[in-house]
BADO-475186 format. One record per residue (C-alpha): residue in one letter; x, y, z. Coordinates in Angstrom, 3 decimals. Last residue first. Example, Ala and Ser with C-alpha at 12.3 -4.5 7.8 and 13.67 -1.06 7.14 Angstrom:
<rec residuo="S" xx="13.670" yy="-1.060" zz="7.140"/>
<rec residuo="A" xx="12.300" yy="-4.500" zz="7.800"/>
This chain:
<rec residuo="X" xx="-53.227" yy="37.988" zz="50.266"/>
<rec residuo="X" xx="-54.174" yy="40.782" zz="52.719"/>
<rec residuo="X" xx="-56.529" yy="40.491" zz="55.636"/>
<rec residuo="X" xx="-56.769" yy="43.792" zz="57.216"/>
<rec residuo="X" xx="-55.914" yy="44.087" zz="60.898"/>
<rec residuo="X" xx="-59.029" yy="45.200" zz="62.719"/>
<rec residuo="X" xx="-58.278" yy="44.646" zz="66.412"/>
<rec residuo="X" xx="-60.068" yy="41.203" zz="66.304"/>
<rec residuo="X" xx="-57.827" yy="40.350" zz="63.248"/>
<rec residuo="X" xx="-54.627" yy="41.033" zz="65.486"/>
<rec residuo="X" xx="-56.001" yy="38.838" zz="68.264"/>
<rec residuo="X" xx="-56.814" yy="35.966" zz="65.913"/>
<rec residuo="X" xx="-53.267" yy="36.440" zz="64.369"/>
<rec residuo="X" xx="-51.782" yy="36.148" zz="67.869"/>
<rec residuo="X" xx="-53.841" yy="33.000" zz="68.602"/>
<rec residuo="X" xx="-52.574" yy="31.385" zz="65.443"/>
<rec residuo="X" xx="-48.885" yy="32.301" zz="66.376"/>
<rec residuo="X" xx="-49.320" yy="30.708" zz="69.786"/>
<rec residuo="X" xx="-50.886" yy="27.580" zz="68.351"/>
<rec residuo="X" xx="-48.122" yy="27.189" zz="65.698"/>
<rec residuo="X" xx="-45.505" yy="27.634" zz="68.391"/>
<rec residuo="X" xx="-47.052" yy="24.913" zz="70.510"/>
<rec residuo="X" xx="-47.451" yy="22.685" zz="67.556"/>
<rec residuo="X" xx="-43.683" yy="22.905" zz="66.799"/>
<rec residuo="X" xx="-42.818" yy="22.123" zz="70.338"/>
<rec residuo="X" xx="-45.212" yy="19.155" zz="70.566"/>
<rec residuo="X" xx="-43.768" yy="17.754" zz="67.240"/>
<rec residuo="X" xx="-40.100" yy="18.175" zz="68.464"/>
<rec residuo="X" xx="-40.898" yy="16.528" zz="71.762"/>
<rec residuo="X" xx="-42.728" yy="13.656" zz="70.171"/>
<rec residuo="X" xx="-39.923" yy="13.217" zz="67.529"/>
<rec residuo="X" xx="-38.668" yy="9.792" zz="69.101"/>
<rec residuo="X" xx="-34.870" yy="9.089" zz="69.352"/>
<rec residuo="X" xx="-35.358" yy="7.889" zz="72.902"/>
<rec residuo="X" xx="-32.696" yy="10.189" zz="74.131"/>
<rec residuo="X" xx="-34.511" yy="13.106" zz="72.722"/>
<rec residuo="X" xx="-33.634" yy="15.313" zz="69.716"/>
<rec residuo="X" xx="-35.448" yy="18.568" zz="69.169"/>
<rec residuo="X" xx="-34.720" yy="19.838" zz="65.581"/>
<rec residuo="X" xx="-34.034" yy="23.545" zz="65.077"/>
<rec residuo="X" xx="-30.287" yy="23.140" zz="64.241"/>
<rec residuo="X" xx="-29.846" yy="20.930" zz="67.350"/>
<rec residuo="X" xx="-32.301" yy="21.211" zz="70.305"/>
<rec residuo="X" xx="-31.522" yy="18.867" zz="73.136"/>
<rec residuo="X" xx="-33.555" yy="16.453" zz="75.348"/>
<rec residuo="X" xx="-32.442" yy="13.959" zz="78.036"/>
<rec residuo="X" xx="-29.628" yy="16.048" zz="79.227"/>
<rec residuo="X" xx="-26.182" yy="15.517" zz="80.403"/>
<rec residuo="X" xx="-24.314" yy="18.713" zz="81.281"/>
<rec residuo="X" xx="-20.656" yy="18.900" zz="80.656"/>
<rec residuo="X" xx="-18.314" yy="19.628" zz="83.507"/>
<rec residuo="X" xx="-16.797" yy="16.170" zz="83.597"/>
<rec residuo="X" xx="-18.251" yy="13.858" zz="81.067"/>
<rec residuo="X" xx="-21.128" yy="11.719" zz="82.424"/>
<rec residuo="X" xx="-20.466" yy="8.015" zz="83.094"/>
<rec residuo="X" xx="-22.100" yy="5.846" zz="80.532"/>
<rec residuo="X" xx="-24.749" yy="3.691" zz="82.089"/>
<rec residuo="X" xx="-24.470" yy="0.036" zz="81.358"/>
<rec residuo="X" xx="-26.750" yy="-1.879" zz="83.737"/>
<rec residuo="X" xx="-27.932" yy="-4.231" zz="81.133"/>
<rec residuo="X" xx="-30.766" yy="-6.609" zz="81.857"/>
<rec residuo="X" xx="-33.119" yy="-3.686" zz="82.383"/>
<rec residuo="X" xx="-32.700" yy="-2.393" zz="78.973"/>
<rec residuo="X" xx="-33.720" yy="1.248" zz="78.299"/>
<rec residuo="X" xx="-32.905" yy="2.140" zz="74.731"/>
<rec residuo="X" xx="-30.104" yy="4.433" zz="74.223"/>
<rec residuo="X" xx="-28.990" yy="7.804" zz="72.896"/>
<rec residuo="X" xx="-26.970" yy="9.702" zz="75.427"/>
<rec residuo="X" xx="-27.459" yy="13.437" zz="75.059"/>
<rec residuo="X" xx="-24.381" yy="15.551" zz="76.132"/>
<rec residuo="X" xx="-24.570" yy="19.260" zz="76.380"/>
<rec residuo="X" xx="-22.081" yy="21.941" zz="75.405"/>
<rec residuo="X" xx="-23.653" yy="25.344" zz="75.027"/>
<rec residuo="X" xx="-23.227" yy="26.972" zz="78.355"/>
<rec residuo="X" xx="-20.845" yy="29.489" zz="76.747"/>
<rec residuo="X" xx="-19.522" yy="30.873" zz="80.041"/>
<rec residuo="X" xx="-19.479" yy="27.586" zz="81.940"/>
<rec residuo="X" xx="-17.813" yy="25.912" zz="78.850"/>
<rec residuo="X" xx="-15.134" yy="28.654" zz="78.871"/>
<rec residuo="X" xx="-14.543" yy="28.152" zz="82.637"/>
<rec residuo="X" xx="-14.203" yy="24.375" zz="82.123"/>
<rec residuo="X" xx="-11.930" yy="24.844" zz="79.113"/>
<rec residuo="X" xx="-9.593" yy="27.132" zz="81.195"/>
<rec residuo="X" xx="-9.446" yy="24.630" zz="84.048"/>
<rec residuo="X" xx="-8.638" yy="21.770" zz="81.673"/>
<rec residuo="X" xx="-5.935" yy="23.884" zz="79.995"/>
<rec residuo="X" xx="-4.496" yy="24.578" zz="83.451"/>
<rec residuo="X" xx="-4.612" yy="20.958" zz="84.473"/>
<rec residuo="X" xx="-3.061" yy="19.771" zz="81.176"/>
<rec residuo="X" xx="-0.220" yy="22.372" zz="81.602"/>
<rec residuo="X" xx="0.367" yy="21.048" zz="85.192"/>
<rec residuo="X" xx="0.373" yy="17.329" zz="84.130"/>
<rec residuo="X" xx="2.912" yy="18.370" zz="81.414"/>
<rec residuo="X" xx="4.976" yy="19.977" zz="83.916"/>
<rec residuo="X" xx="4.885" yy="17.033" zz="86.264"/>
<rec residuo="X" xx="5.775" yy="14.681" zz="83.499"/>
<rec residuo="X" xx="8.866" yy="16.643" zz="82.664"/>
<rec residuo="X" xx="9.239" yy="19.058" zz="79.720"/>
<rec residuo="X" xx="11.916" yy="18.572" zz="77.098"/>
């Protein structure tokens, strides 16, 4: 049976491996969904070595800490605008319009 110090050593090694893996992958992010309340000063402490962000993209949907879809809508409109401009340029170069 392992002693307490051996378990702590293994835990520290596993923690270091996970930290290095997380740094390589750069995918783990934490978004805290909450409404601002000046009367409450409860701010969750960030998890160690996990980036805390205000906005994250999950399965193509932009989620913000305020749970509003403003960021998602603006992102979709930006992509649509860019593609419309590209189509305009292609038509100006003589791209045939096909149905």
